[in-house]
Structure formats: structure tokens, C-alpha cells
KEDRENLUM-812610 format. One line per 4 residues: number of its first residue (from 0); for each residue x, y negated, z negated of C-alpha. Coordinates in steps of 0.001 Angstrom, whole numbers, plus 500000, padded with zeros to 6 digits. Layout:
BEGIN
NUM	X Y Z; ...
This chain:
BEGIN
0	857415 958486 941834; 858628 962035 942416; 862196 962583 941182; 864277 965087 943139
4	867601 966735 942299; 870757 966098 944315; 872903 969223 944877; 876348 969052 943286
8	878168 969754 946551; 876452 966827 948249; 877427 964514 945401; 881129 965346 945768
12	881187 964789 949540; 883127 961644 950613; 880252 960686 952913; 877957 960496 949893
16	880322 958069 948152; 880965 955937 951245; 877905 953632 950906; 879193 952472 947507
20	882267 951073 949280; 880058 948524 951017; 881259 945802 948649; 884541 945656 950612
24	882608 944344 953604; 882116 941076 951705; 885856 940301 951776; 885928 939507 955534
28	882651 937592 955044; 884444 935276 952584; 887215 934669 955105; 884800 934053 957972
32	883145 931421 955766; 886514 929845 954966; 887759 929700 958552; 884509 928405 960080
36	883667 925972 957281; 880562 923806 957463; 877288 925612 956703; 879091 928941 957129
40	880516 928527 953604; 877147 929783 952307; 877532 933097 954123; 878322 935123 950971
44	875205 934135 948969; 873157 934510 952156; 874393 938111 952405; 874129 939122 948757
48	870671 937629 948251; 869085 937454 951696; 870607 940362 953586; 870417 942852 950718
52	866835 941893 949920; 865997 942779 953519; 868058 945972 953446; 866232 947067 950297
56	862927 946789 952124; 864282 948744 955096; 866201 951427 953166; 863590 951896 950480
60	864162 953638 947158; 866519 956447 946170; 864581 958961 944100; 867232 961689 943898
64	869222 962402 940749; 872652 963971 940558; 873147 966694 937996; 874320 964727 934922
68	876524 967685 933980; 878386 967563 937315; 882147 968045 937217; 883511 964503 936835
72	886777 965478 938486; 884811 965642 941750; 883898 961954 941570; 887258 960763 942937
76	885792 958883 945896; 883397 956983 943632; 886051 956126 941057; 888466 954965 943758
80	886392 951929 944746; 886390 950638 941174; 890182 951013 941025; 890775 949362 944394
84	888522 946375 943799; 890471 944506 941045; 893677 943892 943088; 891562 943127 946168
88	889513 940503 944319; 892493 938877 942624; 894438 938694 945890; 891396 937274 947707
92	890791 934634 945046; 894366 933349 944956; 894793 933515 948737; 891526 931628 949189
96	892686 928896 946808; 895968 928650 948722; 894164 928419 952081; 891358 926079 951006
100	893660 923515 949400; 895561 923205 952684; 892719 923424 955229; 891724 920031 956660
104	888230 921213 957645; 887345 922119 954041; 886525 919066 951946; 883941 917999 949393
108	880756 920029 949587; 882246 922621 951928; 884932 923374 949337; 882305 923683 946631
112	880124 925893 948851; 883036 928179 949677; 883951 928722 946022; 880302 929018 945074
116	880329 931990 947442; 883552 933308 945920; 881911 933056 942507; 878923 935025 943752
120	881370 937677 944917; 883403 937784 941698; 880226 937755 939604; 878026 940125 941581
124	880778 942630 942378; 883748 941797 940158; 882037 941580 936765; 879880 944564 937659
128	882960 946654 938423; 884575 945362 935227; 881484 946612 933414; 881925 950095 934880
132	885648 950131 934111; 885287 948996 930484; 883089 952023 929777; 885804 954457 930863
136	888354 956065 928554; 891602 955509 930417; 893795 952551 929495; 894311 951731 933171
140	890609 951296 933814; 890049 949206 930702; 893066 947082 931608; 891688 946505 935101
144	888387 945503 933514; 890235 942909 931421; 891939 941533 934547; 888638 941119 936380
148	886985 939427 933402; 889958 937101 932900; 889676 936062 936554; 886283 934534 935716
152	887226 933332 932202; 884704 935645 930518; 887002 938113 928800; 884979 938268 925584
156	882190 939947 927577; 883978 943272 927049; 883856 942953 923252; 880313 941617 923240
160	879033 944267 925610; 880613 947300 923946; 880295 946251 920305; 877098 944190 920266
164	874920 944589 923349; 874864 948380 923410; 874234 948549 919675; 871549 945884 919433
168	869977 945799 922901; 866245 945026 922895; 866426 943536 919388; 866722 939949 918110
172	870327 940694 917140; 871395 940910 920786; 872004 937495 922390; 871993 939106 925864
176	868401 940374 925571; 865989 937824 927034; 862771 937352 925111; 859183 937371 926267
180	858197 933963 927701; 861792 932736 927490; 862722 931175 930824; 866206 931686 932234
184	867133 928029 931721; 866512 928412 927977; 868146 931833 927854; 871343 930734 929622
188	872786 928259 927057; 871672 930559 924242; 873493 933588 925666; 876648 931636 926521
192	877113 930574 922921; 875588 933651 921298; 877672 936177 923203; 880918 934350 922395
196	880116 934088 918682; 878897 937679 918436; 882017 938986 920232; 884359 937105 917875
200	882417 938289 914814; 882344 941896 916015; 886112 942029 916585; 886776 940304 913235
204	884509 942816 911490; 886399 945734 913061; 889701 944315 911806; 888227 943639 908361
208	887304 947328 908066; 891033 948023 908471; 891885 945328 905890; 893363 943128 908609
212	892696 939390 909205; 890945 938252 912365; 894157 936670 913665; 896035 939982 913594
216	897923 940747 916805; 895675 943770 917488; 892682 941494 918026; 891979 941704 921793
220	891211 937981 921708; 894933 937299 922148; 895110 939556 925221; 892034 937842 926632
224	893555 934392 926153; 896902 935421 927648; 895283 936875 930772; 893072 933832 931235
228	896063 931516 930817; 897890 933524 933479; 895058 932856 935926; 895130 929123 935174
232	898858 929105 935888; 898426 931148 939062; 895638 928855 940336; 897826 925786 939704
236	900845 927457 941322; 899040 928169 944595; 896729 925150 944744; 897734 922447 942261
240	895042 920698 940230; 892534 921127 943047; 893255 924849 942897; 892408 924831 939182
244	889113 923037 939895; 888215 925586 942579; 889167 928430 940237; 886895 926981 937548
248	884081 926606 940086; 884112 930282 941056; 884388 931311 937394; 881346 929248 936432
252	879281 930687 939267; 880381 934244 938395; 879304 933812 934756; 875947 932420 935880
256	875488 935448 938153; 876241 937846 935301; 873807 936216 932921; 871085 936124 935572
260	871398 939907 935743; 871458 940185 931944; 868262 938154 931843; 866509 940519 934245
264	867675 943793 932712; 865849 943664 929361; 863333 940846 929662; 860663 941077 926971
268	861533 944630 925877; 861824 945394 922169; 862942 948372 920097; 860860 949279 917070
272	862133 947745 913834; 862469 950376 911090; 863252 947967 908261; 866480 946976 906490
276	867995 945785 909776; 867637 949209 911417; 866030 949905 914781; 864910 953017 916607
280	867480 954683 918915; 867863 953279 922432; 865679 955110 924939; 865222 954744 928729
284	862127 952592 928228; 864211 949816 926618; 865669 948633 929953; 864155 947681 933288
288	864979 950085 936080; 865189 949700 939872; 865875 952373 942488; 866244 950267 945612
292	868887 951993 947657; 870854 949184 949351; 871284 946966 946282; 872295 949999 944214
296	874996 950735 946785; 876273 947186 946406; 875985 947228 942606; 877191 950831 942070
300	873891 951912 940507; 873766 949090 937945; 870025 948937 938554; 869657 952419 937063
304	870071 950489 933876; 867695 952532 931760; 869983 955547 931920; 873112 953453 931419
308	871869 952318 928008; 870547 955756 927158; 873890 957415 928041; 876549 954645 928138
312	879441 956998 928903; 877811 958355 932070; 879722 957230 935217; 877705 955395 937837
316	877328 958282 940363; 875593 960379 937665; 873157 957753 936409; 869606 959061 936439
320	866362 957533 937575; 863086 958148 935766; 859384 958487 936313; 857386 955298 935817
324	856074 956433 932419; 859616 957066 931127; 861295 953797 932123; 859731 950488 933223
328	860278 949734 936899; 861046 946371 938466; 858955 945642 941555; 862064 944713 943596
332	865841 945035 943473; 868129 942599 941669; 868649 940261 944665; 864954 939361 944653
336	864510 939525 940888; 867481 937274 940053; 866238 934708 942564; 862782 934820 940963
340	864353 934441 937505; 865632 930991 938467; 862026 929809 938891; 860350 930516 935510
344	856687 930167 936648; 857336 932694 939429; 859199 934999 937045; 856466 934891 934407
348	853823 935583 937041; 855716 938675 938209; 856884 940038 934846; 854669 939005 931920
352	851820 941369 932761; 854338 944170 933199; 855733 943459 929726; 852245 943508 928213
356	851474 946797 929960; 854781 948203 928688; 853856 947233 925119; 850481 948962 925369
360	852068 952123 926758; 854972 952493 924327; 853792 950660 921193; 849984 950784 921145
364	849968 950487 917330; 851494 946973 917366; 848665 944491 917860; 850225 941197 916756
368	853555 940858 918551; 854214 937392 917124; 854063 938765 913588; 856156 941755 914625
372	858835 939486 916080; 859016 937529 912818; 859279 940723 910774; 862105 942102 912915
376	864370 939036 912729; 868034 939946 912329; 869633 940239 908931; 872763 938156 908246
380	875843 939930 909539
């Protein structure tokens, strides 16, 4: 792969940012599905998985890098989509609940299919945008991140991601790092429980360092619970108990979508254990990378995940791609890889050899990985 540089003036041009606004095209798709009903309710997952897998093949890979030192004040058109999305998603969710609970042609499986699609939208786009927003410094952006996460009942993801995942990624201390030969269906219940526990412990530890109890009002847990309660109330207000069930359906699907992506991003990768609970610094080769153009437009460069972990404060337009020997490359974009992850034999066939090759390239001195894994087990927190 030959990496090329993207001129700074091209980066700042609105036309360059426009493809990243493609997520808004999924809003009318949701409403087409709702109005037509029947098999059309599966239109959103058909687009996000099927259409974008095809577009990746047609559009190919983006091998250009922006200058990471570019003036961030020129990224207005990129930042705008992340600010616009939260009110758009919340309005769409509540309006869809209102419509669906009153539409005679939407019953039973068609209702479930419609809110499965809404969950794909709020997980694929919404949580991803929340992820971008939580890494920013402004209170507005972090607040909008909290709103998006509360809309899928996964507010603790912010605490877990910032305080645990980025610190312990690619180590046994990170519940969101999938392990070699661990299928998604084993990973999923483990990460659901592990991420919640690790988030609560991390926030309690921060308060303890200030000589404050975990139940202190400054614990963001209380803000998370209040926002989530507000969404329960709003869902009931617009759709009654059926509205609450539909709200819970989309939230469950959104969480599943997030953890599918988490599973893919670090599968089988391990940082060197230095002893005494310490690990080597995070480098680009500790995350799987993908440069497929269309899915990176949809996911605002989330697939340039190697650079995100290497430089977590870098906004998505400035994320870098790497040569194959610097960061491990996925053979396809996330739409294909997350689908493969749901079928463990297919996933292992695609990825296990790549993990073994990665180990030989970056850690040729480690011969017995089973013994290494045992030696690098986490210390009690």
C-alpha cells in the first residue's frame, strides 16, 4: 500500500467533507421502511450491510492522509455532522415510536423489524458519533455524546471507553478486547458485564483519589441514569407501554452493533506485558485497520482505528492510515467483517492466520502464547 498526502486546502473544502454526511441519507430510508411496512422494514440493515459492502468494492480504498497538524479550525464541515446528528436521531426515534404505535399496517414481526433497523441506525451511526463526540474537549460535544448513549441505554460506555479501554486495550484488563479463538457469542456476554463493572470501578476509583465516596453527586453515573430515565419517560409519553418495548428493542440492537464492532477492532491483538501490571505503550499495530472508502464515509473514519488508539485526541478527518507493516489490515470493511463475526467458523477462517502472522511480525521472541497469556493476567484493581 502506498500512502499519499492530502493537501491541507483540499481537506478544508466543503466538498471533501460532504461524503461524511452520507449518514443523513439513512433517515429517509427509515421512514420509507415505516410507511411501506412488510419486508421493507429490513431496508436499513440491507443498506448498512449489503449496500455499503458493495460500495466498498466499487469505491475501493482511500490511501491518502491529511496532515495531522492541519488547522483544526478548518474542520467545521466535518464537525458539523457530529453536532447535527444527535437531535436528528432523537427526533427520528421518538417520531418513529409515535408513528409505529398508531400505524395499523405495522404489527408483530414488522414492528420488530422496523425497530431492529432503527437499532442498526442508532448503533452503527449514533454510538459511533457519540464515540467521536466524547473524545472532544467542549462540554457541548460531551453532553451530546451522553444524550446519544442514553438513547440506547449504554451511557456507561463513555466511562468505560475513556477510562478503561484506551488505557488497557489489547491486554487482559480490557473487557472490550476480544481474545484469540474467542467467538463473538462468547465475547458478547463477557463484554456486556465486564464493561459495566469496569466503568463503575473506574469512576469510583477517580472519586476515591479525591477522597470522595462513589455515590458522590459528581459521579457521572447519576447523569447517565437521569438521561436514560428521561428516554423511558419520553418513549412512554409518545407510545405507551408498546413504545417502551420498541425503545428497548432498538437499544438492544444498537448495543449489539457496537459490541460487534468492538469485537472486530482488536481481535487477538496483545500488547507486551512488562511485569507488575504494566504494558508497553499503545502503538498502531495494536488495532485492526481498514481503509475502505465508502464504509469510512459512513463511519466517519472509525475504521482507521489504529491511529485513533495511537492518538486518541485526533479528530476523525485527521486520522491516519498506515503501511501494512505498521498496522494490521482487515481484508474488508466493517460491514463484511461484522457479518463474518457472527459466524465464528467463518471468522476464525478469515482472521486466525492473520493474527498468527501478526504475532510473528511484531513479537517473534514469544514462542508460547498460551504461557504468555497466563503470565500477563491482570492484577487485582
